[in-house]
N, C-alpha and C positions, 0 to 999 in steps of 0.2 A: 506555916501559920501557927502564932501560939494563941492562945485562949485571950488574952491584956488583947491581942493584935483584933480578936474577932468580938470582941466589946467596942472598942475604939471603932469598929468598923461599924460596928450596930448604930452606934450613938450617929453617929456621919449619915448612916442611910438614913433616922427617923429624921433629923433635924430637918436635912435638905428635900425627900423627897418628895414632899408638896410644897415648897415655900421655890419661888422662882429664880434658882441661885444652881441647877443643876445637880443633883443626885450623882448621876455617873461619873458626871465629871469633878464631885468631890474626891467621890470614891477612886479614882484611878489617881489621881491628887497624893490621895492619903498614901495608896500605896506606894506611890514612891516615896512620901517622905520617908517611909517606916523601912526602906528599901527590901518589898516584898516585890519578887517579880510575878510578871503577868501570867501564871502557868495557868493551864485549864481549868485548875480547881477554885482558884482563886476568881478568873474569869466568873466563871458557876457563882462562886458562893457570893459576889457582888449585885448579881442579878436573882439569886434564888432567895435570897435575905429580905429581899422587896415583897415578898410575902409575909413580914408581921405590919409591914407598912398598908398594906391591901387589906389584913385584916381588923387596922386601926379601925380603916374609914368602913369596914364592915361593920362592927363595932359599933360604931358611932352615929353609923346611916341606916341600921340595919331594917328600919320601916320603911323607910324612901325608896329602900335597891329591893323590897318583897313586896310592897302593896300598891306603889303609882305605878301603873302603867306606862300613864302619859313619859314619865319620866324617862322611865327604862327603855323605850319605844327610842327617844331623842338620843341614850346612852348608845344604844345600839347601832343606829345612823350614824354618828359620829365615829362609831369604832371602826366600823365600815374599814376604812382608807386605811388606818393601819396596820389592819389583818392584810390585805390585798400588798401593799408598800415591802410590809415589814416578813411576809415571807418571799417574799423578792431577794431583798437585800440582806438579809439575814446573816450569811456565811461574809459577808465585804464589811459588816460595821464591827465582826465579832472578831475577825482574824484579820482586818487590815484599820480599820480606822480606830479601836480601841488598844493597838498596839501602840499608837503615836499618840504621847500627852501634849504635845505642841494642836492638835486638831482641836482639844480638850480648852486649851489655853486662849484659842482664836475664837473658840464659839463661845467662851464665856466673856472673852470681853466685846465681840459684836453684839451676843446678846445683850452685856450692858449696855451701854448704846443704844440699843434699841428702847428697852422698858424707858432707858429717862428722855424720848425723843419722844415716845408714845405717849407717854404721860404729862409731856408738853403742852401736844396735841389735843389730847383727850380731853372732852368735858358732858361729863354724865348728864341724860336728860332725862324729862320726865316722862317721856314713852319708852326708854329704855327698858328691857328686860328685868323686871323685880324680881323674878319666883323663876326656879327650876322648870313651872309647867308651863308659862309664857314663850320658852326657849321652842322656836320655829325649827319646822325640821331642815330646812335650807340653811338657816344659822348653825346647828346643828351639824350637818354636813361639812361645810366649813371649818368649824372648829376641829373635828374632826383632820380635815386636809393641812389645820398649823400641826396638829399634832406629830403626824405624819416625819416633822422636819426634825420631829427632835430624838429620831434615831442616830442622828448627828452626836456623839459622845460632847458636852460644853455646854449644850443647847439647853436641855431644861426640858422637860414634857411638861410640867407646873407651866413652864411661860409662856411656852408655845401656846399651851391651851388659854392659860388667861391673857395673853395680848390676840390669841384667835377671837377669843370669845368679846374683849372688847371693843375688837375691829368694828365684828359685826353688830355691836348696840348691845350687850347685855352690863346691866350694872354691876358694879366691880363685886361684890358680895356673892351676886349671882355667878358673874363668870369665874370665882375661885371656886364655888362650891360643886361648880362644873365639873371644874378639872378634876375634883376631889374622885366622884362617882367614875368618872371616864375612867381614870387610872383605875380601878377596879379591873374591869376584863381587860385594859390594854396592859397590865402589868402583868398578872394571871396567865394570859395566850405567852406574855414572853418567859415566863417563868415554865409555863409548862414545856414550852419550846426548847428551852434549853435541857431540862428534865428529860428530855426523849434523845435529844441530841445527845449527849452525855451517855445515855443508856443509864442512867441513876448508876453508874458504877464510883462508886463511894464506897470509902475506909469507913472503921466506926468510930475512930478519931474526926474524920471530917464532918461524918452526919453530926457529931456534938457538935461542931464547931458551928452546922450551919443552925443548931437548936439557939446556944447563945444569941446567933446574930438575930434571929429570929424573934424570940422574944426581946433583946435589946432594941430592935430597931417599933416594935413593937409598941412598947411603953414610948418612947422619943416619940414617934408618932405622933400619937394622941396629945400630947403636951404642942409639938409644933402645929398640929392640928388649929387648936384652939389657941393657939398666940394669933396666928395667921388671921384668923378670925374677927378676932379682938380689933389687932393692930391696923386691920382695913377700914373700921369702922370710922376712921378719922386720919388717914395719914395714906399715900400712893403709893407707888411701887420704887418710886425713885430712889430711895433708901437701898434698896436690892440691887438696884442699876447698878450703884454707887460699888455697891459691896461687889461685884461680880467683875469690875471696871481694876479694882485698887488689890482683888482676890487673884486676879490673870497675870497682870504685873509682877505683884509676890513671889509666885511662882516660877514665873518666867526669867525673874532675874536671880532668885535664890535656888531653883531646885534644876533647869533646863539647860541654866548657862556652863 
């Protein structure tokens, strides 16, 4: 991997991590377009640069993450299903699913259709949770179960948690913000697990590539988060559903054929 490729990866990661369009899917497909083989380092790089995106959320939501006990409790409850399922299927995801771009394309397509269908039937109501503090333990746990599906490449952790949030009765902004915060322990755990599995056996060059990826994803993620919060004030998630379908079809036609 070259430095310009690391920069491209970091931009893709920062833009897609918190939008409901699948960062992992885009990184896999980006690697395919750049003709970068899915080596162990590339797989680790794609996971570890998520730390930059995590840092962006910590930077933007530092006070809420460190002082709001009620919110922290709900994040922990939602995180538990991912811990159990994640540790169980980690090797299958990394060694089998990440190796198959078609899995990503199908997930992008199905996820796009699901987003559109959900928005067509979803009606935001007055009694829906309008703040993070109003999320119940039951709602948090169900959102956590929904997030677990995102271990399939292309599903999108953001999409899974947002859809789960809307399904259990959260308002759009609340669902999006909870998705942001839940990303912190989830992505941190995934990154830590990957580093431990790799025994941190990275060369100096690989470490410098990781540093470039971290900084790039941090900067771009801040921009993406602010964009999404502003976007959902007057829009639905249907444009993201359409985008997922279009990008899935384009990659299927021009990359996988």
